N, C-alpha and C positions, 0 to 999 in steps of 0.2 A: 391492504398491506400484504396479504398472503399472495395476491396476484403479482405484486411487484417482486417479492422474494423468489417466487417460482420462476418468473421471467429472468431474473438475475441468474439463477441456477442454470436454467436452460441455455442461456446465451453463453455463459462461461464454459459449459460442458460441450456445446456444439462448435464453438469457435476458439477453443483453447490453442489449437495449432496455429491459427492465424494471429492470435494475440502475441505469440512468442516472436513473431517476425519484427515487432517494434514499429512505432509510428514514424512517419515522415514529417508530421506536424511539429513545429517547434515546442519543446517541452518547457513548462514552467518549473521554476525551482521550488521544490517542496521545502517547507520549514524544517529545520533540524531540531527535533524535540525528543530524541531518544533518551535524553537525560532529565526530561521534564515529567515528573511523576504524575502531576495532575492531568497533563495532556495524554499520557499513556493510559491512565485510568479511564478518561473519557473515550479514548479510542477503543479500548477494550469493550466498553459498554456499547458503542456503535457497532463494533464487529459482531458481538453476540446478538444484537437486535436485528441487524440487517444482513448478516452473512451466514451465521452459524446454523440457522434453521435448515439450510440446504447444503452448505459447504462445510466439510470437516477441516479441522486443523489438527490432524492426528499425530503430529510430532510435538504437540504442546499439551502439557497437563495443566488443569485448572490451578493446582497448588503452586505452579511456577509463577502465577500472578502475584505471589507474595513479593517477588522481586521488584514490582512496581508500586509497592507500598500498601497493598491490600492484605487484610487478615482473612483467616478462613471463614469467619462469619460473614464478612462483606462479600466474599466470593460466592459462598453458598446461597446467600439471600438475593443477590443482585445479578449474578453472572452464570448461574447454572440452571439447567432444567430440573424438574422434580425427580427425574430418574437418575440424575448424575450424582456421583460422589466426588469429593474434593480431590481425590487422587486419580480420577479418570482423565483420559485424554479428551480433547475437545472435538468430539465426533458428532456429526449430524445424526439426527434421529430418522432421517429419511432412509428407507430400505433401498440399498443399492441395486437389488434385483429389479424392484419396481421402477426405480429411477431410470435404469437402462431400458426397460420396457416402454416407459412413457416417452423418454426423450432421446433414446438411441445410444446415449453414453452416460456414464456416471459423472456427477458433478466433481470437478477437480478439487484436490486438496489445496488450501490456501496458506499452509504454514510457511512455505518458502516463496510465495508469490512476489514479494518485494525484491528478491534476489533473482528469481527465474525470469522476470520481465526486463532485466537489464539488457541493453543492446548498445550498438555503436552510437546511437542517438543520445544516450544518457543512462543514468542509473535507474533501477526499477522503481524506486520510490518517487522519482520525478515523473516517470511515466504514469504511475497510478494516480498521482496528484493531478496531473493534466487530464487524464482520461475521465476521472470522476467529475471534473468541472467543465467538461466540453460537450455535454449533451444538449440536444435541442429537438424539438418536436418535428417529426417528418411523417406525414400521413402516407407517403409512398412506401414506407418500411413496414414489414409485418408486425413489428412490435410497437410502431408509432413513434420510434425514437431513432435518432442518428447521432453521430459523434464526429466533431471536427478532427480530433486526434486519431480517430479510427473510422474513416468513412465506410458506410454500409455495415456498421457493426451489428452483430446479432443480439447484443446484450442491451436490454432496456435500461433506463436510468433507475438504479436501485434506490436513489435518494431523492426522487422527484418531489415527494411530499415536503421535504425540507427545503429544497432549492426552488421549487415552483417550475414554471415553464418560460422559455425564452427562445428567441430566434437570432441567428448570427447576422451580422451586417457585413456585406462585402463591398469592395470598391474595385472597379476595373482599372488596371494599370498595364502599361506596356513593358514587357520584359523580354529581351532578346528578340525583338521584332514581333512578338506575339502578345495579344491582349489576354491577360489572365485575371482571375478574381483573387483578391487578397482580403483576408479577414481583418476587419478593423474594429470590431466591437460586438456588443450584444444589445438586443432590444427586448426588454421584459414584456412578457405576455400575460402571465398569471403568477401572482405572488405565492411563495411557499410559506412555511411556518417560520422560516429564518430569513433574516436580511442577507444580502450578498456577502457582507463581511463576516457575519456569523457562520454562514454556510462554509465559506472558504476556511475559516478557523477550525470548524469541526472536521472538515475533510483532511486538513493538516494533521489533526489529532488521530484520525483513523489511519492515515498513511504512516504516521509515526509508530503507531502500535503494530501495524503490519511489518514495518521495517525492524522494530525491536523483536517481534516474534520470529522473524526469519533468522535472527542471530542474537539471542538474549545475552550472550557473553561479549558482544562487541565492545561495549563501553569498558568492561573490565580489561579486555584485551588491549585496548588503546591506553588505559591508565598504566597497566603493567609495562607496556611497550615504552612509554615515556620514561619510567624509572629505569628500565634496562638501558636505554640509550644514555641517560645521565650517568649511570654506573660505568658504562663502557667508556664514556668521555673522560671521567675521572681516572679510571684504570689506565687509559692510554697515556695520560700525562705521567702517572706514577711509573708505569713501565718504561716510558721514554727516559725519565730521570735515572731510574735504576740501571738501565742499560748504559747510559752515559757514565755513571759512576763506576760500573764494573769494568768498562773498557778504557778508562782514562789513562791508566798507567801501562797499557799495552800498545807497543808501537806497531 
């Protein structure tokens, strides 16, 4: 597990600039669960277990997890390290000086990753959902992993124990007079601790948490926006009738 987490940290740190370019691979639609408290709580657990050991979320405090239905005791017992306090920001315990010495760069902060990975191909949460589900074994790569959404990616599969191992299936088709390979499915190689549907569901929860963490007030903003638009609609009708009544006797 430690090797997987270190590999995840190394890859994101070394290839962060490339990730920002966005994939050309068609993106899968991530489930919208930012209003689902159970999904966000599970996503927070996955984030702490598989990401936070090396990557910080330094713009998010642990006590902000109250907003997804957790109390201070649950947060302290299940989602913090022994040296963390409930009011601390979600920072990795890895020494940034040593990390830069070992890997050349510091691991990037993941607080805003669901927003920063947006591109013309789609929103950042769709990108993350596709990326985390598109890994396959490739012995030609230094990490032993490759990714259809990001060919020649430097990041190994951080969730491989949950997903297992699989290989992509390609079909040769003719497009614009040239023969190209088209991805048509997956062939399982080694089972993980979760079934395919369970894994996809958990990745959806993790991505939902990353999406929520990038803008915790998004749902409140949308709710307030709906009420504002309703108020403006009613006020427009009232103002229109008042205007008509004021000018009715004026030629």
